[in-house]
C-alpha positions in Angstrom: 4.0 -23.6 14.2 0.9 -21.1 15.1 -0.9 -21.6 18.6 -3.8 -20.2 16.5 -6.0 -23.6 17.0 -8.8 -21.7 14.6 -8.4 -20.1 11.5 -8.9 -16.4 12.7 -11.0 -13.9 11.1 -13.1 -10.6 12.0 -17.2 -10.1 11.9 -19.1 -9.1 8.6 -17.1 -8.9 5.4 -17.4 -10.2 1.8 -16.1 -13.3 -0.5 -15.0 -11.9 -3.5 -13.5 -14.8 -6.1 -9.9 -14.2 -5.6 -8.4 -14.8 -9.1 -5.1 -14.9 -7.6 -4.0 -18.3 -10.2 -3.2 -15.8 -13.0 0.0 -15.0 -10.7 0.3 -16.6 -7.0 3.3 -19.4 -8.3 5.0 -16.9 -10.6 8.5 -16.0 -9.1 9.2 -12.4 -9.4 11.1 -11.4 -12.1 12.8 -8.3 -12.8 12.1 -5.7 -15.2 15.0 -4.3 -17.4 15.9 -0.7 -17.2 14.2 1.5 -20.3 14.8 4.7 -21.6 13.1 6.9 -19.3 12.1 7.9 -16.0 9.8 9.7 -14.4 9.6 10.2 -10.5 6.8 12.1 -9.3 8.2 14.2 -5.9 4.5 13.5 -3.8 4.6 9.7 -4.2 3.1 9.3 -0.4 1.3 10.7 1.9 2.2 14.6 3.3 4.3 17.1 1.5 6.1 16.7 -1.6 10.1 15.8 -1.5 12.3 19.0 -2.7 14.4 18.6 -5.5 18.1 18.3 -4.9 19.4 18.0 -8.6 19.0 20.3 -11.5 18.7 19.4 -15.0 21.3 18.5 -16.8 23.2 16.7 -13.6 24.4 13.2 -13.7 22.5 10.4 -11.1 23.7 7.6 -10.0 21.6 4.6 -9.4 20.3 5.0 -5.4 21.5 8.6 -5.6 19.1 10.6 -3.4 17.8 13.2 -6.1 14.9 14.9 -3.0 15.1 15.3 0.1 12.0 14.8 2.7 9.7 18.5 2.5 9.1 17.7 6.0 8.3 15.2 8.9 5.5 13.9 6.7 7.4 13.0 4.0 10.4 11.1 2.6 12.9 11.3 0.5 13.2 10.6 -3.1 16.5 8.2 -4.6 17.2 7.9 -8.7 16.1 4.2 -10.2 19.3 4.1 -12.8 22.5 5.5 -13.3 21.9 8.9 -15.8 21.0 12.5 -16.8 18.4 14.6 -15.1 16.1 15.7 -18.2 13.7 18.4 -16.5 12.1 18.9 -13.3 8.5 20.0 -14.8 4.9 18.7 -14.2 3.8 15.0 -14.9 0.7 13.5 -14.8 -0.2 10.9 -12.1 -2.2 8.5 -11.1 -4.7 10.4 -9.7 -5.0 12.5 -13.1 -3.3 15.3 -11.4 -0.3 17.1 -12.8 2.5 16.9 -10.4 6.2 18.4 -10.7 8.4 15.5 -11.1 12.1 14.7 -11.4 12.6 13.0 -15.0 16.1 10.8 -16.0 17.3 9.7 -19.2 18.9 6.3 -18.4 22.9 6.4 -19.2 22.9 3.2 -21.7 26.3 2.5 -21.1 26.3 2.1 -17.7 26.2 -1.1 -15.2 23.4 0.2 -13.1 25.1 -1.1 -10.0 23.8 0.1 -6.9 25.7 3.5 -5.7 24.5 4.0 -2.3 25.9 5.1 1.5 26.3 2.3 4.1 23.1 3.6 6.8 25.1 2.2 9.5 24.6 -0.4 12.4 20.9 -0.4 13.6 22.1 -1.8 16.7 24.6 2.0 17.6 21.5 4.1 16.7 19.1 5.9 19.3 15.5 5.9 17.8 15.9 9.8 16.6 18.9 8.4 14.4 16.8 5.6 13.4 13.9 7.3 12.1 15.8 9.9 9.9 17.5 6.7 8.4 14.2 5.2 7.5 13.4 8.6 6.4 16.1 8.9 4.2 16.1 5.9 2.7 12.6 6.9 1.0 10.2 3.8 2.9 6.4 3.9 2.6 3.5 1.3 3.2 4.1 -0.5 0.2 0.4 -1.6 0.6 -0.9 0.4 -1.3 -1.4 3.4 1.7 2.4 5.2 0.8 2.2 6.2 4.2 6.0 7.5 5.1 7.5 4.7 7.3 9.1 6.3 9.7 6.1 8.2 10.9 4.2 5.2 12.1 7.4 3.9 13.8 8.5 6.8 15.5 5.8 5.7 18.7 4.5 8.7 20.4 5.8 9.3 24.4 2.3 8.5 25.4 2.2 5.7 23.9 3.4 2.0 23.9 4.1 -1.1 21.2 2.9 -4.4 23.1 2.1 -6.1 19.8 3.5 -5.7 16.2 1.6 -7.2 13.4 3.5 -8.2 10.5 0.1 -7.5 7.2 0.8 -10.6 5.0 -3.0 -10.7 4.3 -3.1 -9.2 0.5 -6.7 -9.8 0.6 -7.4 -7.8 -2.6 -8.6 -10.4 -5.6 -5.5 -10.8 -8.3 -2.9 -9.1 -6.7 0.0 -11.5 -5.1 3.2 -9.2 -4.8 3.3 -9.4 -0.8 3.0 -13.2 -1.3 5.7 -13.8 -3.6 7.8 -11.3 -1.3 7.3 -13.6 1.5 7.8 -16.6 0.1 10.9 -15.7 -2.0 12.3 -12.8 0.8 11.4 -14.6 4.4 14.7 -13.8 5.2 14.3 -9.8 4.6 11.4 -9.8 6.7 12.3 -11.5 9.8 15.5 -9.5 9.6 13.2 -6.9 8.7 11.1 -7.6 12.0 14.0 -7.9 14.4 15.4 -4.5 13.3 12.0 -2.8 13.8 11.5 -4.4 17.2 15.2 -3.1 18.4 13.2 0.2 18.9 9.5 -0.3 19.0 10.5 -3.6 21.8 6.7 -5.3 21.1 6.6 -8.3 23.2 5.5 -10.4 20.9 5.2 -10.0 17.1 2.9 -12.0 14.6 2.5 -12.2 10.6 -1.1 -12.5 9.6 -1.4 -14.3 6.3 -4.4 -15.6 4.1 -4.6 -19.5 4.4 -5.0 -19.2 0.2 -1.1 -19.0 0.7 0.2 -22.1 1.8 3.9 -22.0 0.7 4.6 -18.5 2.3 2.8 -20.3 6.1 5.1 -23.0 5.0 8.6 -21.5 4.2 7.9 -19.0 7.3 7.0 -21.1 10.0 10.0 -23.1 8.7 12.2 -20.3 9.0 10.8 -19.4 12.2 11.2 -23.3 13.7 13.2 -21.8 16.9 12.0 -18.5 16.9 8.4 -19.2 18.2 8.9 -17.2 21.5 9.2 -13.8 20.0 7.2 -14.0 16.7 4.4 -16.2 15.7 3.1 -16.9 12.1 -0.8 -16.5 12.5 -3.3 -18.5 9.0 -6.6 -16.1 8.9 -9.4 -16.8 7.0 -9.6 -15.9 3.0 -12.4 -12.9 3.4 -12.2 -9.3 2.6 -11.2 -6.9 4.2 -8.9 -9.0 6.5 -6.0 -7.4 5.5 -7.2 -3.7 7.0 -5.5 -2.8 9.8 -8.4 -2.5 12.1 -9.6 -6.0 11.1 -6.5 -7.6 11.4 -6.1 -6.5 14.8 -9.6 -7.9 15.6 -8.8 -11.5 14.2 -5.2 -12.0 15.9 -6.0 -10.5 18.8 -9.4 -9.9 19.4 -9.2 -6.5 20.1 -11.5 -3.9 18.7 -9.8 -0.5 17.9 -11.9 1.9 18.9 -14.2 4.6 16.9 -11.6 7.5 15.4 -8.7 5.8 16.6 -5.2 4.0 16.1 -4.0 0.6 16.4 -1.4 1.8 18.4 -4.3 3.6 20.9 -4.1 -0.3 21.8 -0.9 -0.6 22.1 -0.7 -2.6 18.4 1.1 -1.5 15.5 0.9 -2.7 12.1 2.9 -3.1 9.1 3.0 -4.2 5.2 5.0 -7.1 5.3 6.8 -5.8 1.8 7.8 -2.5 3.7 9.3 -4.7 6.3 11.2 -6.5 3.9 12.4 -2.9 2.1 13.5 -1.9 5.9 15.6 -5.2 5.7 17.5 -4.1 2.5 18.1 -0.5 3.8 20.1 -1.3 6.4 21.9 -4.7 5.2 22.9 -3.2 1.8 22.3 0.2 1.7 19.9 0.1 -1.2 16.8 2.6 -0.9 13.0 2.1 -1.9 13.9 2.7 -5.8 12.1 -0.6 -7.1 9.5 -2.8 -5.4 7.4 -6.2 -6.7 4.1 -5.3 -8.8 1.8 -7.7 -9.9 0.6 -7.0 -13.6 -2.5 -9.1 -13.6 -5.9 -9.6 -15.4 -7.4 -12.1 -18.1 -6.4 -8.3 -21.0 -2.8 -9.1 -20.7 -0.9 -11.6 -22.7 1.9 -12.9 -19.9 0.6 -11.7 -16.4 3.9 -11.5 -14.1 5.2 -10.4 -10.6 7.7 -8.0 -11.4 10.4 -6.2 -9.5 10.1 -2.3 -11.6 12.5 0.6 -10.9 10.1 3.5 -9.2 9.6 5.9 -12.2 9.3 3.5 -14.7 6.0 3.9 -17.4 3.2 1.6 -17.4 3.5 1.2 -21.1 6.5 0.0 -20.9 5.9 -3.1 -17.9 3.0 -3.8 -20.0 4.7 -4.3 -23.3 7.5 -5.8 -21.5 4.5 -8.4 -20.7 3.8 -9.2 -24.3 1.6 -6.2 -24.4 -2.3 -6.4 -24.3 -4.6 -9.1 -25.8 -7.2 -6.1 -26.9 -7.7 -2.7 -27.5 -10.8 -2.5 -25.0 -9.6 -2.7 -22.0 -10.1 -1.9 -18.5 -7.4 -0.9 -16.3 -7.1 -0.4 -12.7 -3.9 0.4 -10.3 -4.3 -1.9 -7.4 -7.5 -4.8 -7.0 -10.8 -4.4 -8.1 -12.4 -3.6 -4.2 -10.1 -0.5 -4.1 -8.0 0.1 -6.7 -8.1 3.4 -9.2 -9.7 3.6 -12.9 -7.0 4.8 -15.4 -7.5 6.4 -18.1 -3.7 6.1 -19.8 -0.7 3.5 -19.5 1.5 6.5 -19.5 2.2 7.5 -16.4 4.9 6.2 -14.3 5.5 3.2 -11.3 5.3 4.9 -7.9 6.2 3.9 -4.5 2.4 2.6 -4.0 2.2 0.4 -7.2 1.1 -2.9 -6.0 -0.6 -4.2 -9.0 -1.5 -2.6 -12.8 -5.2 -5.1 -13.4 -6.1 -5.2 -16.8 -9.5 -6.3 -17.9 -11.1 -7.0 -20.8 -14.4 -5.5 -21.6 -16.7 -8.6 -21.6 -15.3 -8.6 -17.8 -16.7 -5.3 -17.3 -19.8 -4.5 -16.7 -21.7 -0.9 -16.1 -24.7 -1.7 -14.4 -28.0 0.4 -13.9 -28.9 2.3 -10.3 -31.9 1.5 -8.7 -33.8 2.4 -5.6 -32.7 1.3 -2.4 -35.0 -2.0 -1.9 -33.9 -1.2 2.5 -32.3 -5.5 1.9 -29.7 -4.9 4.9 -27.0 -7.1 2.2 -24.5 -4.0 2.8 -25.4 -4.0 7.0 -24.6 -7.0 7.3 -21.0 -6.6 4.8 -19.8 -3.6 6.5 -16.8 -4.5 8.9 -17.4 -1.1 10.5 -20.5 -1.7 11.8 -21.9 1.2 9.9 -25.0 1.3 8.1 -24.3 1.6 4.3 -27.7 2.2 3.6 -28.6 5.2 6.0 -25.6 6.8 4.8 -26.3 6.5 1.2 -29.6 8.0 1.2 -27.9 11.1 3.6 -25.2 11.6 0.7 -28.0 11.6 -1.8 -29.2 14.5 0.2 -26.3 16.2 1.0 -26.4 15.6 4.8 -22.6 15.9 5.5 -23.2 16.3 9.2 -25.8 13.8 9.6 -23.8 11.3 8.0 -20.6 12.4 10.4 -22.4 11.8 13.2 -23.6 8.0 11.4 -19.5 7.9 11.5 -19.2 7.9 8.0 -15.1 9.1 8.8 -14.6 5.4 10.2 -15.4 4.0 6.5 -11.9 3.3 5.3 -13.4 2.4 1.5 -13.0 -1.1 1.5 -15.9 -1.3 -1.1 -18.0 -4.7 1.0 -21.3 -2.4 1.0 -21.0 -1.3 -2.9 -20.0 -4.8 -3.7 -23.0 -6.6 -2.0 -25.9 -4.2 -3.3 -28.4 -5.7 -5.4 -29.3 -2.1 -6.9 -25.7 -1.4 -7.8 -26.1 2.0 -6.0 -22.3 3.2 -5.8 -22.0 4.1 -1.8 -18.4 3.6 -1.3 -17.6 6.7 -4.4 -20.9 8.4 -2.5 -19.4 8.5 0.8 -15.5 9.3 -0.7 -17.4 12.1 -1.7 -18.6 13.1 1.8 -15.6 12.4 3.5 -13.8 14.9 1.0 -16.1 17.5 1.5 -16.2 17.3 5.5 -12.4 17.5 5.2 -12.5 20.3 3.4 -15.0 22.1 5.8 -12.9 21.0 8.7 -9.9 22.6 7.6 -11.8 26.1 6.4 -12.9 26.2 10.1 -9.5 25.7 11.5 -8.5 28.4 8.9 -10.9 30.5 10.2 -10.1 30.4 13.9 -6.9 30.8 13.5 -7.5 33.8 11.2 -9.4 35.2 14.3 -7.1 34.8 16.8 
């Protein structure tokens, strides 16, 4: 049982309608194999993967088809038995064309997993463990797709006293992490043990919003005799409860300083689905070739939580769920607060795809933008205690350095400010542009300084 007497939370934030009821009680089902798969080489933050296969080559399900392109990169594996049709440009969720491996499925294959045994983690040194995780293709499955092994490699000048497993899933509509916790609790607990064998945290907390009582009860039951090292912490249902810095504050009452990471306060945060996948890699040898995706919204005929092979076309997934209720719809990858609007269903599910949200036109409205009335609602909502009103006015004037001085780089683009703004000002979108410009300016300055050396 949790030792927390009150529901933990952080200051500020917002309370959007949850819309979890579409799928929160639906068990995970398996997406059937389809004829074609498209596997972008850059599905993660960092350098793209480097192909190991050629056109016309036969591949097995679970076979490594691309190696990591550097330390901040991961391997890529085939989701099916089949044949490489091409290695060429293909459209991805960002709208960009990127190098991708296209595979045609072998229709006569049993599709049994072909994978190598990664070995017993108990006999591994830290560097061996890190290389093994990198070769599994594991990334953060909460949406960021940051290579997991990079996060797991604690720098020599830092330590990890607390590990937090993030099961908040605070975005409206999404329920993939919820179902993983409810249906794969053993994998989650075992994955925590595996990771802690190397990071050696003194305590592990599993943070779960209180709108997932079944997952909380299941994990508490599994951990009845384990409370000395791992504990479930129920959290207030509030957005963005699942942001790393908010989670650290809610559970530990610690603040991660500006410009710093949780590890700077001796805390490691990782998504629950990532930790469950870590267990599956070391216990069964299954690399990251599939993931749970929530298909939801009122434009889809049959909402579902699906275990989908990486590289599956979104159109195939939608068709398997009965298709759409309307020809006029809006599609987002992820939830409505931080998700990315898409123009087509003809792009693949990738490692960072946690949800596919399909809404009818009457659920999406285009609002006219008005001038800021200085009501302060955005200031009250911002979980980072920034002043979005001031930042928004500076963005309109292109005062990028002034925005930097007002800590715009601390903004993690949760969208709370835009959500509450009565003038419908696209605040978070302007901050995203400003941060991109500031990063570009910083990169150019570094390049110029290097050229002058």
